[in-house]
C-alpha positions in Angstrom: 67.3 8.3 98.5 66.4 8.2 94.8 64.3 10.7 93.0 62.0 10.7 90.0 61.9 13.8 87.9 60.1 13.6 84.6 58.2 15.8 82.2 55.6 13.9 80.2 53.8 15.4 77.2 50.0 15.0 76.9 47.2 16.0 74.6 45.1 17.4 77.4 44.5 20.7 79.2 45.2 21.2 82.9 41.4 20.8 83.7 41.2 17.6 81.7 44.2 16.0 83.3 43.1 17.0 86.8 39.7 15.4 86.2 41.3 12.2 84.9 43.7 12.0 87.9 40.8 12.6 90.3 38.4 10.2 88.7 40.5 7.5 87.2 43.6 7.3 89.4 43.1 8.7 92.9 39.9 6.7 93.4 41.6 3.3 92.6 41.8 1.1 95.7 45.5 0.3 95.1 46.4 4.0 94.9 44.4 4.8 98.0 46.3 2.0 99.8 49.7 3.5 98.8 48.9 7.1 99.5 48.8 8.2 103.1 47.7 11.7 102.1 47.2 13.9 99.0 45.8 17.4 98.3 45.7 19.9 95.4 47.2 23.3 95.7 46.2 25.0 92.4 47.5 22.8 89.6 49.9 20.9 91.9 49.0 17.6 93.5 51.0 17.0 96.7 51.2 13.4 97.7 52.8 11.4 100.5 52.9 7.7 100.8 54.7 4.5 101.5 56.9 4.8 98.5 57.8 8.5 98.7 56.7 12.1 98.8 56.3 14.4 95.9 54.3 16.5 93.5 52.6 16.2 90.1 52.4 19.6 88.5 49.9 20.0 85.6 50.4 22.4 82.7 48.6 22.5 79.5 49.7 19.4 77.5 52.4 18.6 80.1 52.7 16.7 83.4 55.8 17.3 85.6 56.7 14.6 88.2 59.0 15.4 91.1 59.1 12.5 93.6 61.5 11.8 96.5 61.4 8.0 97.1 61.7 6.4 100.5 64.3 3.6 101.0 61.5 1.1 100.2 60.5 3.1 97.1 64.1 3.4 96.0 64.4 -0.3 95.7 61.5 -0.3 93.2 62.4 2.9 91.4 62.4 1.5 87.9 59.0 -0.2 88.3 57.5 2.9 90.0 58.8 5.2 87.3 57.6 3.0 84.4 54.1 2.5 86.0 53.6 6.2 86.6 54.8 7.2 83.1 52.6 4.6 81.5 49.5 5.7 83.4 50.1 9.4 82.7 50.6 8.8 79.0 47.5 6.7 78.9 45.4 9.4 80.6 47.0 12.1 78.4 45.9 10.7 75.1 
């Protein structure tokens, strides 16, 4: 299986990024469709879905992605990686 491990620089604090993820990403219908479950443990979002399982760790001015893709997700790794990176960068401005 493929993995995605990235660190993305942002201009936001942990609290600002968490709010953005909660309000602007996790509420979107297409995200809800793809995620079977997710929960926060401190500054770490744990998520499991059709494409994979992983974490998004928030630090001040930094987001760390660690995702293990399923076989289905592995086939679309490039597109998934680019979409996540673009969205995090957009939120982190």
